[in-house]
C-alpha positions in Angstrom: -5.5 35.3 28.4 -7.1 38.8 28.0 -5.7 41.2 25.3 -6.8 44.7 24.9 -6.6 46.5 21.4 -6.5 50.3 22.2 -7.4 52.1 19.0 -9.1 49.2 17.7 -11.3 51.1 15.1 -8.2 52.6 13.5 -6.4 51.4 10.4 -3.6 49.6 12.4 -6.0 48.4 15.0 -8.1 46.7 12.4 -4.9 45.1 11.2 -4.0 43.9 14.6 -7.1 42.0 14.8 -6.4 40.3 11.6 -3.0 39.3 12.8 -4.0 38.1 16.0 -6.5 35.9 14.4 -4.2 34.7 11.6 -1.4 33.8 14.0 -3.8 32.1 16.5 -2.8 34.1 19.2 -4.0 32.4 22.5 -6.9 35.0 23.5 -9.8 33.9 25.8 -11.1 37.6 25.9 -10.5 40.4 23.5 -11.1 43.8 25.0 -11.6 46.3 22.1 -10.8 50.0 23.1 -11.3 53.1 21.3 -12.2 56.9 21.6 -15.4 58.0 23.1 -17.1 58.3 19.7 -16.6 54.7 19.1 -17.6 53.4 22.4 -20.7 51.1 22.2 -20.0 50.1 18.9 -19.0 46.5 17.9 -16.2 45.0 16.0 -16.0 41.4 14.6 -13.2 39.2 16.0 -13.3 35.4 15.2 -16.7 35.5 13.9 -18.1 37.1 16.9 -19.4 40.6 17.7 -17.4 42.4 20.7 -18.4 45.8 22.0 -15.8 48.5 22.1 -15.1 49.9 25.5 -13.6 53.2 26.8 -9.9 53.5 27.7 -10.9 53.6 31.5 -13.1 50.5 31.0 -10.1 48.8 29.3 -8.1 48.9 32.4 -11.1 47.8 34.7 -11.6 44.8 32.4 -8.1 43.4 33.4 -6.2 42.6 30.3 -2.8 40.9 30.5 -1.4 42.6 27.5 -2.6 45.9 25.8 -1.6 46.6 22.1 -1.8 50.5 21.7 -2.3 52.0 18.4 -4.2 55.3 19.3 -1.6 58.0 18.8 1.2 59.5 20.9 -1.2 61.8 23.2 -3.4 58.8 24.1 -0.2 56.6 24.8 1.5 59.4 26.9 -1.8 59.7 29.1 -2.8 56.0 29.3 0.0 53.7 28.8 1.5 54.4 32.3 -1.8 53.8 33.8 -2.2 50.5 32.2 1.3 49.5 33.1 0.6 50.5 36.7 -2.2 48.2 36.7 0.2 45.4 35.9 -0.5 45.3 32.2 2.2 44.8 29.6 1.7 47.5 27.0 3.0 47.3 23.5 2.9 50.8 22.0 2.8 51.6 18.4 3.1 55.3 18.7 6.3 57.5 18.7 5.5 58.6 22.4 8.1 56.1 24.2 10.6 55.1 21.4 13.4 57.2 22.6 12.8 57.1 26.4 16.0 55.5 27.8 13.9 53.3 30.1 11.6 51.9 27.5 13.0 49.0 25.1 12.5 49.7 21.4 11.9 46.2 20.1 11.9 44.2 16.9 11.7 40.7 18.1 14.1 39.2 15.7 16.8 41.5 16.7 16.5 42.3 20.5 13.6 40.5 21.9 15.9 39.7 24.7 15.4 43.1 26.2 11.9 42.1 27.3 11.6 41.4 31.0 9.2 41.4 34.1 10.2 45.1 34.5 9.4 46.3 31.0 5.7 47.1 31.3 5.9 49.7 28.5 7.4 48.4 25.2 7.8 50.6 22.2 7.1 49.4 18.7 9.5 51.2 16.2 8.4 53.3 13.4 7.2 51.3 10.2 10.1 52.4 8.0 12.7 51.6 10.6 11.3 48.2 11.5 11.6 46.8 7.9 15.2 48.2 7.4 16.8 47.0 10.7 15.3 43.6 10.2 17.3 43.3 7.0 20.4 45.4 8.3 21.0 43.7 11.6 22.7 40.5 10.5 24.8 42.6 8.1 25.9 45.0 10.9 26.7 42.0 13.2 28.8 40.7 10.3 30.5 43.7 8.7 29.8 46.8 11.1 27.8 49.4 9.5 29.6 52.9 9.4 27.2 55.0 7.3 23.5 54.8 5.9 22.0 56.9 3.2 18.4 56.1 2.9 15.6 57.1 0.6 12.1 56.0 1.5 9.0 55.7 -0.8 6.3 55.2 1.9 2.5 54.2 1.3 -0.2 56.7 2.1 -1.6 54.1 4.3 1.0 55.1 6.9 -0.7 58.3 7.5 -4.0 56.7 8.5 -7.5 56.6 7.5 -7.8 60.2 6.4 -4.9 59.8 3.8 -6.6 56.7 2.4 -9.9 58.8 2.2 -7.9 61.4 0.6 -6.3 59.1 -2.2 -9.7 57.6 -2.8 -11.4 60.8 -3.2 -8.8 62.3 -5.7 -8.8 59.1 -7.8 -12.6 59.2 -7.8 -12.8 63.0 -8.7 -14.5 63.8 -5.6 -13.9 67.2 -3.9 -12.3 67.2 -0.4 -12.9 71.0 0.2 -9.4 71.2 1.9 -10.1 68.4 4.3 -7.3 66.0 3.1 -4.5 64.6 5.2 -1.8 66.2 3.1 -1.2 69.9 1.9 -0.9 68.7 -1.7 -2.6 65.8 -3.9 -1.3 62.4 -3.3 -2.9 60.6 -6.2 -0.5 60.5 -9.1 1.9 62.5 -7.0 5.0 62.3 -4.6 5.4 64.4 -1.5 8.9 64.6 -0.1 7.2 65.2 3.2 6.5 62.6 5.8 5.2 64.0 9.1 6.3 67.7 10.2 9.5 69.6 9.3 12.0 70.2 11.9 14.3 73.1 12.6 17.2 71.1 10.8 15.1 70.9 7.6 14.5 67.2 7.9 11.0 65.8 8.8 10.3 63.7 12.0 9.9 60.7 9.8 13.4 61.0 8.6 15.0 61.6 12.0 13.0 58.6 13.4 15.2 56.5 11.0 18.2 58.1 12.3 17.6 57.9 16.2 15.5 54.6 16.2 18.0 52.6 14.0 21.0 53.6 16.4 19.0 52.5 19.6 17.7 49.3 18.1 21.0 48.2 16.7 22.7 49.5 19.8 25.0 51.4 17.5 25.1 55.2 18.6 28.0 55.9 16.3 26.4 55.0 12.9 26.2 57.9 10.6 22.8 58.2 9.1 21.0 60.5 6.7 17.6 60.0 5.1 14.9 61.4 2.8 11.3 60.1 3.1 8.9 60.4 0.4 5.1 59.7 0.4 3.9 57.9 -2.7 0.5 57.0 -4.1 1.0 53.2 -3.2 -1.5 51.2 -1.4 0.5 48.3 0.0 3.6 49.0 1.7 6.8 51.0 2.0 9.9 50.7 -0.2 13.5 51.9 0.7 16.8 52.2 -1.1 19.5 51.9 1.4 23.1 52.7 0.7 25.5 51.2 3.3 29.2 51.8 3.8 30.5 49.0 6.1 33.6 49.3 8.4 34.8 45.9 7.1 35.1 44.3 3.8 32.4 41.8 2.5 31.4 39.7 -0.4 28.0 40.0 -2.1 27.5 36.4 -1.9 27.9 36.5 1.8 25.6 39.2 2.2 23.0 37.3 0.5 23.6 34.3 2.5 23.2 36.3 5.6 19.9 37.8 4.4 18.7 34.4 3.2 19.2 32.9 6.9 17.7 35.9 8.6 14.5 35.4 10.5 11.7 37.3 8.9 13.6 38.2 5.7 12.9 36.9 2.0 15.2 37.6 -0.5 14.0 38.3 -4.1 17.1 39.0 -6.1 17.0 37.7 -9.7 17.0 40.8 -11.8 17.6 38.9 -15.0 14.1 37.4 -14.4 12.7 40.7 -13.3 12.4 39.4 -9.7 12.8 42.0 -7.0 10.6 43.3 -4.2 7.7 45.5 -5.0 4.9 46.8 -2.5 2.2 45.6 -4.7 3.2 41.9 -3.9 4.3 42.7 -0.2 0.9 43.9 0.8 -0.8 41.7 3.4 2.4 39.8 4.0 4.4 39.6 7.2 7.9 39.3 5.9 10.6 41.9 4.9 11.5 41.5 1.2 15.0 42.5 0.1 16.4 42.6 -3.5 18.7 44.6 -6.0 21.8 43.5 -3.7 24.6 45.0 -5.3 28.0 46.5 -4.4 28.4 50.3 -4.3 31.5 50.7 -6.8 31.8 54.4 -5.8 33.2 53.8 -2.4 35.1 51.0 -0.4 32.9 48.6 1.6 29.7 50.0 -0.1 26.4 47.9 -0.8 23.0 48.9 -2.1 19.8 47.2 -0.9 16.0 47.6 -1.9 13.9 46.8 1.0 10.2 46.5 0.8 7.5 45.4 3.5 3.8 45.9 4.3 4.0 49.1 6.7 0.7 48.0 8.3 1.8 44.5 9.2 5.5 44.0 10.0 5.8 47.8 10.2 3.2 48.0 12.9 0.7 45.4 13.8 2.7 42.3 13.1 5.7 43.4 15.0 3.5 44.5 18.0 1.9 41.0 18.0 5.3 39.4 17.7 6.3 41.1 20.8 3.4 39.9 22.7 4.2 36.5 21.5 7.8 36.8 23.0 6.2 37.9 26.3 4.3 34.6 26.4 7.3 32.6 25.2 9.4 34.1 28.1 6.4 33.3 30.4 6.3 37.0 31.5 2.7 37.6 31.2 2.0 35.0 33.8 4.9 36.0 36.0 2.5 38.3 37.9 -0.6 37.5 39.8 -3.7 39.7 38.7 -5.9 41.1 41.3 
């Protein structure tokens, strides 16, 4: 089993290595791939030094699976070339998510979409993954009519440059205008995740709209979102207001969430027990709490959803997709040349 990690020197690429190691993913050969400036450097995996290859060399090395986390332009150029070589590509960028021919997969929800023909598989946006993991069992039971989403997203979601900005501001080091954001992130909140679009929303907010509908296979859900970048190193938090088509009992909501794969309910407010990004850091689960009826509308519910955006929101979900490929014997369904 040969696995390539494309973008291995980035923030998510590094976490992918951790997750592959922690989950004992069956790798005989790791093929680390990065941009030209990193080629020839070494990374550590399972106690050994492995030399970083170029994107072209990555294909020639013949991986069975390639986990991409190298940005949209790299994915657009290289994912089809890897796929044409018979390699399964799990792509963490936004490049392929809304392509109607590419499955957008959260394994707990729609892993059944993976097949021999799905050579490029899109990993959803981090804030979308954690939300739909919690919402899916509730949608199946009560049918979601409308979502109002407010996110509180870690600066780690922007990448290494944002981490450097936060640490520099915290330590009083001047960035000389070279930060990831147009304003300080240390001790600040920015209602600005990704770029602004013509409709006044950001790309991040519209990802929550379009990706949620695609993953849940529910194009009719009404969705509006506000995404905020916060000075948190550990995960994304979301306040999600749900209006269902059908009536529900809060006790049944809790039961469904408690039995959902990948979800941990933390909902004992009288004991000050609720999800927090501080405690979600380095965890693979999605944590749900503050579960309560919205008394202002019929069939309304409020949830607080927290998860580590670099893990379940990115690296862990990608590795879980690869695990499904193995479980379904798809990786070995073709003969490598």
